[in-house]
C-alpha positions as CSV (number, residue, x, y, z in Angstrom):
1,X,0.0,0.0,0.0
2,X,1.4,3.4,-1.0
3,X,2.4,5.7,1.9
4,X,2.3,8.7,-0.5
5,X,-1.4,9.0,-1.3
6,X,-4.5,6.7,-1.4
7,X,-5.5,5.8,-5.0
8,X,-8.6,4.2,-3.5
9,X,-9.7,7.4,-1.9
10,X,-9.1,9.4,-5.0
11,X,-11.2,6.9,-7.0
12,X,-13.9,7.1,-4.4
13,X,-14.1,10.8,-4.4
14,X,-14.0,11.2,-8.2
15,X,-16.2,8.3,-9.3
16,X,-18.4,7.3,-6.3
17,X,-19.1,10.8,-5.0
18,X,-18.4,13.5,-7.6
19,X,-19.7,11.5,-10.6
20,X,-16.8,12.6,-12.7
21,X,-18.1,10.4,-15.6
22,X,-21.0,12.9,-15.9
23,X,-18.5,15.5,-17.0
24,X,-17.6,13.5,-20.0
25,X,-21.2,13.9,-21.3
26,X,-20.6,17.6,-21.6
27,X,-19.1,19.1,-24.8
28,X,-16.2,20.8,-23.0
29,X,-14.9,17.5,-21.7
30,X,-16.3,15.1,-24.2
31,X,-13.0,13.7,-25.4
32,X,-12.2,12.3,-22.0
33,X,-13.4,9.1,-20.4
34,X,-13.1,7.1,-17.1
35,X,-10.4,5.0,-18.8
36,X,-8.4,8.1,-19.6
37,X,-8.7,9.4,-16.0
38,X,-7.7,6.1,-14.5
39,X,-4.7,5.9,-16.8
40,X,-3.6,9.4,-15.8
41,X,-4.0,8.7,-12.1
42,X,-1.8,5.6,-12.5
43,X,0.7,7.6,-14.5
44,X,0.8,10.3,-11.8
45,X,1.4,7.7,-9.1
46,X,4.2,6.2,-11.1
47,X,6.0,9.4,-12.0
48,X,5.6,10.8,-8.4
49,X,6.8,7.5,-6.9
50,X,9.8,7.0,-9.2
51,X,10.9,10.6,-9.8
52,X,9.7,12.9,-7.0
53,X,9.6,10.8,-3.8
54,X,13.2,9.5,-4.0
55,X,14.8,13.0,-3.5
56,X,12.3,14.5,-1.1
57,X,14.6,14.1,1.9
58,X,17.7,15.2,-0.1
59,X,16.1,18.4,-1.3
60,X,15.3,19.2,2.4
61,X,18.8,18.5,3.7
62,X,20.6,20.2,0.8
63,X,18.5,23.3,0.4
64,X,19.1,25.6,-2.6
65,X,22.4,27.6,-2.5
66,X,23.1,31.1,-3.9
67,X,26.7,32.0,-4.6
68,X,25.9,35.7,-5.4
69,X,25.2,34.9,-9.0
70,X,23.6,31.5,-9.5
71,X,21.1,29.4,-7.6
72,X,22.1,25.8,-7.3
73,X,19.5,23.0,-6.7
74,X,20.3,19.3,-6.2
75,X,20.6,17.6,-9.5
76,X,17.6,15.4,-9.1
77,X,15.1,18.2,-9.4
78,X,15.3,19.0,-13.1
79,X,15.0,15.4,-14.3
80,X,11.9,15.0,-12.1
81,X,10.3,18.1,-13.6
82,X,11.3,16.9,-17.1
83,X,9.5,13.6,-16.4
84,X,6.5,15.6,-15.2
85,X,6.5,17.6,-18.4
86,X,7.1,14.6,-20.7
87,X,4.1,12.8,-19.1
88,X,2.0,15.8,-20.3
89,X,1.0,17.2,-16.9
90,X,2.3,20.7,-17.6
91,X,-0.2,20.9,-20.4
92,X,-3.0,18.8,-19.0
93,X,-5.3,21.4,-17.4
94,X,-5.0,24.1,-20.1
95,X,-7.5,24.6,-22.9
96,X,-7.1,23.2,-26.4
97,X,-6.5,26.7,-27.7
98,X,-3.5,27.0,-25.4
99,X,-2.1,23.7,-26.5
100,X,-3.5,21.8,-23.4
101,X,-5.5,18.6,-22.9
102,X,-8.5,20.5,-21.3
103,X,-8.5,18.0,-18.5
104,X,-11.1,18.6,-15.8
105,X,-9.7,20.5,-12.9
106,X,-10.9,17.9,-10.4
107,X,-9.1,15.2,-12.2
108,X,-5.9,17.2,-12.5
109,X,-6.1,18.0,-8.8
110,X,-6.3,14.3,-8.0
111,X,-3.2,13.8,-10.1
112,X,-1.3,16.7,-8.5
113,X,-2.0,15.3,-5.0
114,X,0.5,12.5,-5.8
115,X,3.3,14.9,-6.7
116,X,2.7,17.2,-3.8
117,X,2.6,14.4,-1.3
118,X,5.7,12.8,-2.8
119,X,7.8,16.0,-2.9
120,X,6.3,19.3,-2.2
121,X,9.5,21.3,-3.0
122,X,9.9,20.0,-6.5
123,X,6.2,20.1,-7.3
124,X,6.2,23.8,-6.4
125,X,8.0,24.7,-9.6
126,X,5.4,22.9,-11.6
127,X,2.5,24.4,-9.7
128,X,3.7,28.0,-10.2
129,X,4.4,27.4,-13.9
130,X,0.9,26.0,-14.5
131,X,-0.7,28.9,-12.7
132,X,1.4,31.4,-14.6
133,X,0.5,29.8,-18.0
134,X,-3.2,29.7,-17.1
135,X,-3.3,33.4,-16.2
136,X,-1.6,34.3,-19.5
137,X,-4.1,32.3,-21.5
138,X,-7.0,34.2,-19.9
139,X,-5.5,37.8,-19.8
140,X,-2.6,38.1,-22.1
141,X,-2.6,39.0,-25.8
142,X,-2.5,36.2,-28.3
143,X,1.0,37.2,-29.3
144,X,2.3,36.8,-25.7
145,X,0.4,33.5,-25.2
146,X,2.0,32.1,-28.4
147,X,5.5,33.3,-27.4
148,X,5.5,32.3,-23.7
149,X,2.8,29.7,-22.9
150,X,3.8,26.9,-25.2
151,X,7.4,26.8,-23.8
152,X,6.0,26.6,-20.3
153,X,3.6,23.7,-21.1
154,X,6.5,21.7,-22.6
155,X,8.9,22.4,-19.6
156,X,11.3,24.7,-21.5
157,X,10.3,27.8,-19.5
158,X,9.3,28.0,-15.8
159,X,7.0,30.6,-14.2
160,X,6.6,32.7,-11.1
161,X,4.3,35.2,-9.5
162,X,6.1,38.3,-8.1
163,X,3.7,40.3,-5.8
164,X,5.1,41.1,-2.4
165,X,7.8,43.6,-1.7
166,X,10.2,44.0,1.3
167,X,8.1,46.9,2.8
168,X,4.7,45.9,1.6
169,X,4.3,42.2,2.3
170,X,0.7,41.1,2.0
171,X,-0.5,44.8,1.7
172,X,-0.2,45.1,-2.1
173,X,-1.7,48.6,-2.0
174,X,1.7,49.8,-0.9
175,X,3.9,48.3,-3.6
176,X,6.4,50.7,-5.2
177,X,7.9,48.8,-8.2
178,X,7.4,51.1,-11.1
179,X,6.9,50.4,-14.8
180,X,7.9,53.1,-17.4
181,X,6.3,52.8,-20.8
182,X,8.6,52.7,-23.8
183,X,8.2,53.8,-27.4
184,X,8.2,50.2,-28.7
185,X,5.2,49.3,-26.5
186,X,7.2,47.5,-23.8
187,X,7.9,48.8,-20.3
188,X,11.0,49.1,-18.2
189,X,10.5,47.9,-14.6
190,X,12.5,49.1,-11.5
191,X,12.0,47.7,-8.0
192,X,12.5,45.0,-5.5
193,X,10.3,42.0,-4.6
194,X,10.4,39.6,-1.7
195,X,9.3,36.0,-0.8
196,X,9.2,35.0,-4.5
197,X,9.1,31.2,-4.8
198,X,11.1,29.7,-7.7
199,X,12.4,33.2,-8.4
200,X,15.6,32.0,-9.9
201,X,17.4,28.8,-10.9
202,X,19.2,27.3,-13.8
203,X,16.6,24.8,-14.9
204,X,15.1,25.1,-18.4
205,X,15.8,27.9,-20.8
206,X,14.0,30.8,-19.1
207,X,11.9,32.0,-16.2
208,X,8.7,34.0,-16.8
209,X,7.9,36.4,-14.0
210,X,4.5,37.9,-13.6
211,X,5.2,41.2,-11.8
212,X,2.9,43.7,-10.1
213,X,4.0,47.3,-10.6
214,X,2.8,50.9,-11.0
215,X,2.9,53.0,-14.2
216,X,3.6,56.8,-13.9
217,X,0.6,58.7,-12.5
218,X,-1.2,55.5,-11.6
219,X,-3.9,56.0,-8.9
220,X,-2.9,55.2,-5.3
221,X,-3.8,51.9,-3.7
222,X,-4.8,48.7,-5.5
223,X,-6.6,50.6,-8.3
224,X,-3.2,51.7,-9.6
225,X,-1.6,48.3,-10.0
226,X,-0.7,46.8,-13.4
227,X,0.6,43.4,-14.3
228,X,3.6,42.7,-16.4
229,X,5.3,39.7,-17.9
230,X,9.1,40.0,-17.3
231,X,11.3,37.2,-18.6
232,X,14.7,36.3,-17.2
233,X,15.9,36.2,-20.8
234,X,14.3,38.3,-23.6
235,X,12.3,36.3,-26.1
236,X,12.1,37.4,-29.8
237,X,8.8,37.3,-31.7
238,X,10.0,34.1,-33.4
239,X,10.4,32.5,-30.0
240,X,14.2,32.5,-29.8
241,X,15.7,33.2,-26.5
242,X,18.0,36.2,-26.5
243,X,20.0,38.4,-24.1
244,X,19.7,38.4,-20.3
245,X,17.1,40.8,-18.9
246,X,17.8,43.2,-16.0
247,X,16.6,40.8,-13.3
248,X,18.9,39.5,-10.6
249,X,18.7,38.3,-7.0
250,X,19.6,40.3,-3.8
251,X,19.6,36.9,-2.0
252,X,17.5,33.9,-1.1
253,X,15.4,33.2,2.1
254,X,16.2,30.2,4.3
255,X,13.0,28.5,5.3
256,X,11.9,26.3,8.1
257,X,10.5,23.8,5.6
258,X,9.4,23.6,1.9
259,X,13.2,24.0,1.3
260,X,13.3,22.4,-2.1
261,X,11.5,25.4,-3.7
262,X,13.9,28.2,-3.6
263,X,12.5,31.4,-2.1
264,X,14.1,34.7,-3.4
265,X,14.4,38.4,-3.2
266,X,14.6,39.5,-6.9
267,X,15.7,43.0,-8.1
268,X,14.3,44.5,-11.3
269,X,16.2,47.2,-13.1
270,X,19.3,47.7,-11.0
271,X,21.5,47.8,-14.0
272,X,23.3,44.5,-13.4
273,X,22.3,43.7,-17.0
274,X,21.5,46.2,-19.8
275,X,19.1,44.7,-22.3
276,X,19.1,46.9,-25.4
277,X,22.1,48.8,-24.0
278,X,20.5,50.3,-20.9
279,X,19.2,49.4,-17.5
280,X,15.7,48.5,-16.7
281,X,13.9,45.1,-16.8
282,X,12.0,44.8,-20.1
283,X,8.4,43.9,-19.4
284,X,5.2,43.4,-21.4
285,X,1.8,44.6,-20.1
286,X,-0.7,41.8,-19.4
287,X,-4.2,43.1,-19.9
288,X,-4.7,46.8,-19.4
289,X,-3.0,49.4,-17.2
290,X,-4.3,49.6,-13.6
291,X,-6.2,46.3,-13.9
292,X,-3.3,44.1,-12.7
293,X,-4.8,42.9,-9.4
294,X,-8.0,41.5,-10.9
295,X,-5.9,39.7,-13.5
296,X,-3.5,38.4,-10.9
297,X,-6.4,37.1,-8.9
298,X,-6.9,34.5,-11.7
299,X,-3.6,33.1,-10.6
300,X,-4.0,33.8,-6.9
301,X,-7.4,32.1,-6.7
302,X,-6.1,29.1,-8.5
303,X,-3.0,29.1,-6.2
304,X,-5.2,29.3,-3.1
305,X,-7.0,26.1,-4.0
306,X,-3.6,24.7,-4.9
307,X,-2.1,25.7,-1.6
308,X,-5.0,23.9,0.1
309,X,-4.3,20.8,-1.9
310,X,-0.6,21.0,-1.0
311,X,-1.5,21.2,2.7
312,X,-3.9,18.3,2.2
313,X,-1.3,16.1,0.5
314,X,1.3,16.7,3.2
315,X,-1.3,15.9,5.9
316,X,-2.4,12.8,4.0
317,X,1.1,11.3,3.5
318,X,1.9,12.0,7.1
319,X,-1.2,10.1,8.1
320,X,-0.4,7.2,5.9
321,X,3.2,6.9,7.3
322,X,2.1,7.2,10.9
323,X,-0.6,4.6,10.3
324,X,1.9,2.2,8.8
325,X,4.2,2.8,11.8
326,X,1.5,2.2,14.3
327,X,0.5,-1.1,12.7
328,X,4.1,-2.4,12.8
329,X,5.6,-0.9,16.0
330,X,5.1,-3.2,19.0
331,X,4.9,-1.3,22.2
332,X,3.0,-1.8,25.5
333,X,0.0,-4.0,26.3
334,X,-3.7,-3.5,26.6
335,X,-4.9,-2.1,30.0
336,X,-5.2,-5.0,32.4
337,X,-3.1,-7.4,30.4
338,X,-0.5,-9.6,32.2
339,X,3.1,-8.1,32.2
340,X,4.4,-11.3,30.6
341,X,1.9,-11.2,27.7
342,X,3.2,-10.2,24.2
343,X,3.5,-6.5,23.3
344,X,0.9,-5.3,20.9
345,X,1.1,-2.9,17.9
346,X,0.6,0.8,18.7
347,X,-2.7,0.8,16.8
348,X,-4.2,-1.4,19.5
349,X,-4.1,1.4,22.0
350,X,-7.3,3.6,22.0
351,X,-5.5,6.9,22.3
352,X,-3.3,6.1,19.3
353,X,-6.4,5.1,17.3
354,X,-7.9,8.5,18.4
355,X,-4.9,10.3,16.8
356,X,-5.0,8.3,13.7
357,X,-8.8,8.7,13.3
358,X,-8.4,12.5,13.8
359,X,-5.7,12.6,11.0
360,X,-7.9,10.5,8.8
361,X,-10.9,12.9,9.3
362,X,-8.7,16.0,8.6
363,X,-6.8,14.6,5.6
364,X,-9.7,12.9,3.8
365,X,-12.1,15.7,4.7
366,X,-9.7,18.2,3.3
367,X,-9.2,16.2,0.1
368,X,-13.0,16.1,-0.4
369,X,-13.1,19.9,0.0
370,X,-10.3,20.5,-2.5
371,X,-11.8,18.2,-5.1
372,X,-15.3,19.6,-4.6
373,X,-13.9,23.1,-5.3
374,X,-12.2,21.8,-8.4
375,X,-15.4,20.2,-9.5
376,X,-17.1,23.7,-9.2
377,X,-14.4,25.0,-11.5
378,X,-15.3,22.2,-14.0
379,X,-19.0,23.1,-13.7
380,X,-18.3,26.7,-14.4
381,X,-16.4,25.8,-17.5
382,X,-18.8,23.2,-18.9
383,X,-22.4,23.8,-17.8
384,X,-24.8,25.3,-20.4
385,X,-27.3,26.7,-17.9
386,X,-26.3,30.3,-16.9
387,X,-28.2,30.0,-13.6
388,X,-26.3,26.9,-12.6
389,X,-23.0,28.5,-13.6
390,X,-23.8,31.6,-11.5
391,X,-24.6,29.4,-8.5
392,X,-21.4,27.5,-8.9
393,X,-19.5,30.7,-9.1
394,X,-21.0,32.0,-5.9
395,X,-20.3,28.7,-4.1
396,X,-16.7,28.6,-5.4
397,X,-16.2,32.2,-4.3
398,X,-17.3,31.5,-0.7
399,X,-15.4,28.2,-0.5
400,X,-12.0,29.4,-1.9
401,X,-10.7,31.0,1.3
402,X,-12.0,27.9,3.2
403,X,-10.3,25.5,0.8
404,X,-7.0,27.4,1.3
405,X,-7.1,27.8,5.0
406,X,-8.9,24.8,6.5
407,X,-6.5,22.2,5.1
408,X,-3.6,24.6,6.0
409,X,-4.7,24.6,9.7
410,X,-6.0,21.1,10.2
411,X,-3.7,19.0,8.0
412,X,-0.9,20.8,9.8
413,X,-2.6,19.5,13.0
414,X,-2.6,16.1,11.4
415,X,1.2,16.3,10.8
416,X,1.6,17.2,14.5
417,X,-0.4,14.1,15.4
418,X,1.7,12.0,13.1
419,X,4.8,13.0,15.0
420,X,3.1,12.1,18.2
421,X,2.1,8.7,17.0
422,X,5.7,7.9,16.3
423,X,6.8,9.3,19.7
424,X,10.5,10.1,20.0
425,X,11.1,8.6,16.6
426,X,8.7,11.2,15.1
427,X,10.9,14.0,16.4
428,X,14.0,12.8,14.5
429,X,15.0,13.4,10.9
430,X,15.2,9.6,10.5
431,X,11.5,9.6,9.7
432,X,9.6,11.8,7.2
433,X,6.9,13.0,9.5
434,X,8.9,15.8,11.0
435,X,9.7,17.2,7.6
436,X,6.1,17.1,6.5
437,X,5.2,19.2,9.5
438,X,7.9,21.8,8.7
439,X,6.9,21.8,5.0
440,X,3.2,22.3,5.9
441,X,3.8,25.2,8.3
442,X,4.2,27.5,5.3
443,X,0.7,26.9,4.0
444,X,-1.2,29.0,6.6
445,X,1.1,31.9,5.5
446,X,1.5,32.1,1.7
447,X,-1.1,33.1,-0.9
448,X,-2.7,35.2,1.9
449,X,-2.3,34.5,5.6
450,X,-4.9,32.7,7.7
451,X,-6.2,36.1,8.9
452,X,-6.4,37.5,5.4
453,X,-8.5,34.6,4.3
454,X,-10.9,35.2,7.2
455,X,-11.3,38.8,6.2
456,X,-11.8,37.8,2.5
457,X,-14.5,35.2,3.5
458,X,-16.4,37.5,5.9
459,X,-15.8,40.9,4.5
460,X,-15.9,40.2,0.8
461,X,-17.5,36.9,0.1
462,X,-20.3,37.0,2.7
463,X,-21.1,40.6,3.8
464,X,-20.4,42.4,0.5
465,X,-22.4,39.9,-1.4
466,X,-25.4,40.4,1.0
467,X,-25.1,36.8,2.0
468,X,-26.0,35.4,-1.5
469,X,-23.0,33.0,-1.5
470,X,-23.7,31.9,2.0
471,X,-27.3,31.2,1.1
472,X,-26.2,28.9,-1.7
473,X,-23.8,27.1,0.7
474,X,-26.3,26.6,3.5
475,X,-28.9,25.5,0.9
476,X,-26.7,22.7,-0.2
477,X,-26.0,21.7,3.4
478,X,-29.7,21.5,4.1
479,X,-30.2,19.4,0.9
480,X,-27.6,17.0,2.1
481,X,-29.3,16.8,5.5
482,X,-32.6,16.0,3.9
483,X,-31.1,13.1,2.0
484,X,-29.5,11.8,5.2
485,X,-32.8,12.0,7.0
486,X,-34.5,10.2,4.2
487,X,-32.3,7.1,4.7
488,X,-34.1,6.4,8.0
489,X,-30.7,5.4,9.5
490,X,-30.6,6.7,13.1
491,X,-27.0,7.9,12.6
492,X,-27.9,9.7,9.4
493,X,-30.9,11.4,11.1
494,X,-28.7,12.5,14.0
495,X,-26.0,13.9,11.6
496,X,-28.6,15.7,9.6
497,X,-30.1,17.4,12.7
498,X,-26.7,18.4,13.9
499,X,-25.6,19.8,10.6
500,X,-28.8,21.8,10.0
501,X,-28.7,23.3,13.5
502,X,-25.1,24.5,13.1
503,X,-25.9,25.8,9.5
504,X,-28.8,27.8,10.8
505,X,-26.7,29.1,13.7
506,X,-24.1,30.3,11.2
507,X,-26.7,32.3,9.3
508,X,-28.1,33.8,12.5
509,X,-24.6,34.9,13.7
510,X,-23.7,36.2,10.3
511,X,-26.8,38.5,10.4
512,X,-25.7,39.7,13.8
513,X,-22.2,40.5,12.6
514,X,-23.6,42.4,9.6
515,X,-25.7,44.5,12.0
516,X,-22.6,45.8,13.9
517,X,-22.4,48.7,11.6
518,X,-18.7,49.5,11.2
519,X,-16.3,47.3,9.3
520,X,-13.7,47.3,12.0
521,X,-16.0,45.6,14.4
522,X,-17.4,43.3,11.9
523,X,-13.9,42.0,10.8
524,X,-12.2,41.9,14.3
525,X,-12.9,38.2,14.7
526,X,-13.0,37.2,11.0
527,X,-10.6,34.4,11.7
528,X,-13.0,32.8,14.2
529,X,-15.7,33.1,11.5
530,X,-13.4,31.4,9.0
531,X,-12.6,28.5,11.3
532,X,-16.3,28.0,12.3
533,X,-17.3,28.0,8.6
534,X,-14.5,25.7,7.7
535,X,-15.4,23.0,10.3
536,X,-19.1,23.2,9.3
537,X,-18.2,22.8,5.6
538,X,-16.0,19.8,6.2
539,X,-18.8,18.2,8.4
540,X,-21.1,18.7,5.5
541,X,-18.7,17.0,3.1
542,X,-18.2,14.1,5.5
543,X,-22.0,13.6,5.6
544,X,-21.9,13.6,1.8
545,X,-19.3,10.8,1.9
546,X,-21.3,8.9,4.5
547,X,-24.2,8.9,2.1
548,X,-22.1,7.5,-0.7
549,X,-20.8,4.8,1.6
550,X,-24.2,3.8,2.8
551,X,-25.0,0.1,2.1
552,X,-21.5,-0.6,0.8
553,X,-19.8,-3.4,2.8
554,X,-16.0,-3.0,2.8
555,X,-13.2,-2.0,5.2
556,X,-12.7,1.2,3.1
557,X,-16.4,2.2,3.4
558,X,-16.4,1.3,7.1
559,X,-13.5,3.8,7.4
560,X,-15.6,6.5,5.9
561,X,-18.4,5.8,8.4
562,X,-15.9,5.8,11.3
563,X,-14.4,9.2,10.2
564,X,-17.9,10.7,9.8
565,X,-18.8,9.5,13.3
566,X,-15.6,11.0,14.7
567,X,-16.0,14.3,13.0
568,X,-19.6,14.9,14.1
569,X,-18.9,13.7,17.7
570,X,-15.6,15.5,18.3
571,X,-14.9,18.1,15.7
572,X,-18.2,19.8,14.6
573,X,-19.0,20.7,18.2
574,X,-15.9,22.9,18.3
575,X,-17.9,25.3,16.0
576,X,-20.3,26.1,18.9
577,X,-17.9,28.2,21.0
578,X,-16.6,30.0,18.0
579,X,-20.1,31.0,16.9
580,X,-20.9,32.0,20.5
581,X,-17.8,34.2,20.6
582,X,-18.9,35.9,17.3
583,X,-22.5,36.4,18.6
584,X,-21.2,38.0,21.8
585,X,-19.4,40.7,19.9
586,X,-16.4,40.5,22.2
587,X,-14.2,43.6,21.9
588,X,-11.1,42.3,23.7
589,X,-8.8,42.8,20.7
590,X,-10.6,45.9,19.4
591,X,-10.2,47.8,22.7
592,X,-6.8,46.5,23.7
593,X,-4.0,49.0,24.1
594,X,-1.0,47.6,22.1
595,X,1.4,49.0,24.8
596,X,0.2,46.2,27.2
597,X,1.3,43.4,25.0
């Protein structure tokens, strides 16, 4: 049995729950079939197992090095990414027009889970390149798409997203990188960026940076941000790679985990190189001036779901490894057993089973959340009914911050439990689980911190939408509850009542928050709102899985029932105190004098 990812769970989610085969009846995905999907999943498993997993530890121990000029990675990274590209995965999710396979997002997410669980550092280069290429196909001119996207889909070029700056961080309204228009239609960029993953290396022929910057006289704040394509090497109209652009590194950042993906501080336009005989990084405008942030959100939203899947994959592989250890490691005896009786495997102890079942509920629940969101992406792309598309868009909007943050919080908790299951062994570098924890600790931070996701959920997706998205979400929860009640199974009836009660309580509390009047008060505890909503959403998706497992007699389906029971008994009730806190309108943090901290 693989300790990277569960092929059986992926098949359950795609074919028993999400009815992926129904997608192939729609024109947009008509060329695909279940056989194609199963072949791709097997291919992903094989490439991840053979080319990604073997150097996961090596990439952590020998993190990228910067000698002041070049970034050096361990030699195994580039062949692994070449195998990924040769297998067609860099082109798989893109449209036919962009040279892709137009694979459903849900199917591609299931494939990516293998790579992210096997080696999150190496898969990071592929994830960023895919997101970059997808943004360009949506927002760039046909000429830029032709010149830059095809080389990315074949693995010749790699991609990044360059948003944050040393003095701006997550607050993009304060970025100062400037872009000066040129007579030939290009721009020259000058500025510094920070925390840019995959920002420089020697793999492939080129690196395509997507950079946020301001043009002269641009409005203040986010309304004055534009988006530019800035290659490491200039690319001629015929596609040939030319001279070095004015992009260099000030240095690299040394991370707690996720070390295999180099993290950089790039400098644009410092004059280290002089393309065309003068300083300034040559860039091409993507879309229109002052509309860079909406365009970048195409990539950021995709990346947020991707980050959630990364967190899930790390939690999942940690769970599988701790489960295997607990089944093999002999230690202790059952309570009341004779001292001279044989020791039993760790899994025989109830508290160890508690930790394993918690991990299972987090990892499998998060995977269901990620693939459900990806299925909404597929519905938006393929449904003919505008009303159904609009509903899917509302639901995806409200679930995106949850899909990023819930796995980042709770699959990290799963990694913590995996260490605990192994005991002292788990705290050593001789076992993978400590690395998975360190790798996963990044995910509550990047692509928008946990707190930012809470403000996005409550402030933008719920309150600014007058609750329309929340109404769609709660409506689907109630529909699931009705189906569970209709089974007549006492467990299903109890789950339905519990889910409906918490869903109604969320709506009630949301109304109270919306009545506070000022935005500062409404958003003070947005993180608590995010966490309460996240647990409720995952409980709903566990009930969905319980319904699919009903009447199916196998150890696998029994596991789904056990995890549902655990989540409703021990996890969903955690939502109550969070909702009570929100309803009380507690002002502790609002009224606090920072000097007392």
